C-alpha positions as CSV (number, residue, x, y, z in Angstrom):
1,M,-92.5,-115.4,54.3
2,K,-94.0,-116.5,57.5
3,I,-92.0,-117.7,60.5
4,T,-93.5,-120.5,62.5
5,P,-92.4,-120.5,66.1
6,L,-91.4,-123.9,67.6
7,E,-91.4,-125.1,71.2
8,I,-87.8,-125.6,72.1
9,E,-88.7,-128.4,74.5
10,E,-90.5,-130.3,71.7
11,V,-87.5,-130.1,69.4
12,E,-85.2,-131.1,72.2
13,S,-87.3,-134.1,73.1
14,K,-86.6,-135.6,69.7
15,A,-82.9,-136.0,70.4
16,G,-80.5,-136.1,73.3
17,N,-80.3,-132.3,73.5
18,I,-81.2,-129.2,71.5
19,Y,-77.9,-129.0,69.7
20,E,-78.1,-132.6,68.5
21,A,-81.7,-132.0,67.3
22,V,-80.5,-129.0,65.3
23,V,-77.6,-130.9,63.7
24,V,-80.0,-133.8,62.7
25,A,-82.5,-131.3,61.2
26,A,-79.7,-129.4,59.4
27,K,-78.2,-132.6,57.9
28,R,-81.6,-133.7,56.7
29,A,-82.2,-130.2,55.2
30,R,-78.9,-130.5,53.3
31,Q,-80.0,-133.8,51.9
32,I,-83.4,-132.4,50.8
33,N,-81.6,-129.4,49.2
34,D,-79.3,-131.7,47.3
35,E,-82.2,-133.8,46.1
36,Q,-84.1,-130.7,45.0
37,K,-81.1,-129.3,43.2
38,L,-80.6,-132.5,41.3
39,E,-84.3,-132.6,40.4
40,Y,-84.2,-129.0,39.2
41,N,-81.2,-129.6,37.0
42,Q,-82.7,-132.7,35.5
43,R,-85.9,-130.8,34.6
44,V,-84.2,-127.7,33.3
45,E,-81.4,-129.4,31.3
46,P,-83.5,-130.1,28.2
47,L,-84.8,-126.6,28.2
48,I,-81.2,-125.2,28.4
49,K,-80.2,-127.2,25.4
50,A,-83.2,-125.9,23.5
51,D,-82.4,-122.3,24.6
52,E,-78.8,-122.7,23.2
53,E,-80.3,-123.3,19.8
54,A,-82.7,-120.4,20.1
55,D,-82.2,-116.8,21.1
56,D,-80.6,-116.5,24.6
57,T,-82.1,-113.1,25.3
58,V,-85.6,-114.4,26.0
59,V,-86.3,-116.4,29.2
60,S,-88.2,-119.6,28.5
61,K,-91.7,-119.7,29.9
62,D,-91.2,-123.4,30.8
63,K,-88.0,-122.5,32.8
64,M,-89.8,-119.8,34.5
65,N,-92.7,-122.1,35.5
66,I,-90.2,-124.7,36.9
67,S,-88.4,-122.0,38.9
68,V,-91.6,-120.7,40.3
69,E,-92.7,-124.2,41.3
70,F,-89.4,-124.8,43.2
71,E,-89.6,-121.4,44.9
72,T,-93.1,-122.2,46.2
73,R,-92.0,-125.5,47.8
74,P,-91.4,-125.6,51.5
75,K,-87.8,-124.6,52.4
76,P,-85.5,-127.6,53.1
77,T,-84.8,-126.4,56.7
78,E,-88.6,-126.3,57.4
79,K,-89.1,-129.7,55.9
80,G,-86.1,-131.1,57.8
81,L,-87.5,-129.8,61.1
82,D,-91.0,-131.1,60.3
83,E,-89.6,-134.6,59.6
84,L,-87.7,-134.5,62.9
85,L,-90.8,-133.4,64.8
86,D,-93.0,-136.0,63.1
87,N,-90.6,-138.8,64.0
88,E,-89.9,-139.5,60.3
89,L,-86.1,-139.5,60.8
90,E,-83.9,-142.2,62.1
91,F,-80.5,-141.2,63.3
92,R,-77.7,-142.5,65.5
93,V,-75.0,-140.7,67.4
94,R,-71.5,-141.9,66.9
95,S,-70.0,-143.1,70.1
96,E,-66.6,-141.7,71.3
97,D,-65.2,-145.2,71.5
98,A,-65.8,-145.7,67.8
99,E,-63.9,-142.5,66.9
100,E,-60.8,-143.6,68.8
101,D,-60.5,-147.0,66.9
């Protein structure tokens, strides 16, 4: 797995400060992860039902192919950071006044 270095100033310029940028990217990564998990479960569910009827000791080739496909996708954190850096995310910061109400 390769690690791509990022310019901290570039990430910081996308939000008020570096911490805010990291929180925005992390929240987006969680959303992406949840979407991928849902998609994976929807695609594997019919295969699991078929496996319950058949022998459980053999791993389905279709399940294996789906798993490999999901493993080769970009990681949610990487995708979240890329979306932040490409200005594809819209976010707002809660004001302290709103929290007090």
